N, C-alpha and C positions, 0 to 999 in steps of 0.2 A: 670462699673455697671454690675453685673451678670445678665444673662438672665433667665427668668422663663418660662419654657414651660407649656403648659396646663396639661401634665402629671405630672410635678412636683407639680404644684399647687394642683392637685387632690390628689397626694400622701400625701401631708401635711394635707389635710383634712380627710384622712383616707378612700377614696373611689377610689383610682387610679385603682386597678386591679379587681374591682368588688367585692372585699371581703369587708365585713363590719365589723368594730370593734364593741366592746361592746357598746361604746358611740353612734355610728351611729345606732346600733340596738335599743337603747332606745329612739332614736329621733323619732321613729314611735310611737308617743303617741296614746293611745287609750282613753285618757280622754279630748278629744277636741269635741266641738259641743255636740251632743246628748249623746256622751260617758260620758260627766260630769254628766249629769242627772242619767244615767246609774249607775255610781260610787255612786252617792248620794243615789239613791234608794237601792242598794245593801248594803251600809253603814247602812241605816236605818233598813234594814231587819237583818243585823248582830246584831245590838243593841237589836232589838226585840226578835229575836231568842235566843240569848245568855242570855238575861234577863230572858225570859220565862223558858228556859230549866234549867238554874242554880237555879232558885227559885224552880221549881217543883221537880227537882232532889234531891235538899237539904231538902226540906220540906215534900213531899208527894210521894216519889219514889214508894212505896209499892202500891199505889192506881192505877197507870197505867204506868208501867215501860216501855212498848213498846212505848207508845205515847211520853213519856218524852225522851226517848232515841232517837226517830226519830226527835224530836225538836232539840236535841243536834247535830244530824247529819246535819239537815238543816242549823244550825248556822255555823258548820265547812265549809260546801259547800259554803254559802254566804261569809264567811271570806276569803276563797281561791279565789274565783272569784274576790272580791273586790281587794285583794292584786295583782292579776294577771293584772287587768285592770290598776291599778295605776302604776305597774312596767313597763308595756308597752314592746314593742319589739315583734318579730315574734314568739319566743318560749312561751312567756306569753300569746299571743293572741291564739295560738293553744291550750295551757293548758286551758285557760278560755272557749274556744269553746267546748272542750271535757267535761269540767265540767258543762257547761249550758246544754249540751245534756243529761248528767247524772242527773242533777237537774230536768229537765223536765220530764224525765223517772220516777224519784222518786215521783214527784208531781202527775203525772198521776196515778202511781200505788197505792200510799197511798190515793189519792183522790177516786179512784175507790174502794179500800178496805174499806174505812171508810163509803162509801154509801152502799156497798154490805153486809158488816158485822159490823154494828155499835156497836154490843155487844163486839167486839174485842178491842174497844177503849173507855174505860170508861171516858176519858177525851180527848180533842181535841190536835191535833199536829199543828205545823205550816202549814203542807201540807194537814190537813183535809178538806174534802169537796172542794178540789182543791184550797185551801187557802181563802175560804169564810170569815174567821175571819179576814183576812188581806186584804180585799177588792179585793180578787182574784189576788193580785200582785204576789203571789208565782208561779201562772201558766202563768201570762203575762210576768213576768221578764226574764225567760229563753228564750222565744221565741224572745223577743226584743233584748236580749243580743246576741243570735246567729245571728240575722240579722245585728246587729251592727258590730260584729266581722268579719262577712263575708265581709261587705262593707269595713272595715278597712283593710282587706287583699288586695283589689283592689285599694285602694288609695294610690298613690305614696307618698313616705316619704317626 
């Protein structure tokens, strides 16, 4: 009967030398516990933002092109973060963290802009008034996402 060393067993599982394979990287799931709620909320926001921007761009783009384009950008940001969270792994976590920070900056900038110069926005965007039309979820979601993604970094695989 051949002997199996601890190093040999570890090598078979892909973690012998401290290098992580693609499969081991994906084992660092971001969709567990509160992360599942986060993915669900981002998914809802994707559907809401895509639906809103697609309808507005296709039917009334001349009325408020800036507002409708910003809603489309919000939809893309939400979709990318949702994809990154579902994909999992360290690279996806870092990409989602950067994207959440950019999302928060966008929500704060657009929210401030819509309050300071409401005449620039004949119609609301997803991020108008800090997401008031979406129960302030657009301003709370990136903060929650960044906290979860920072915690996920410290959690061992």
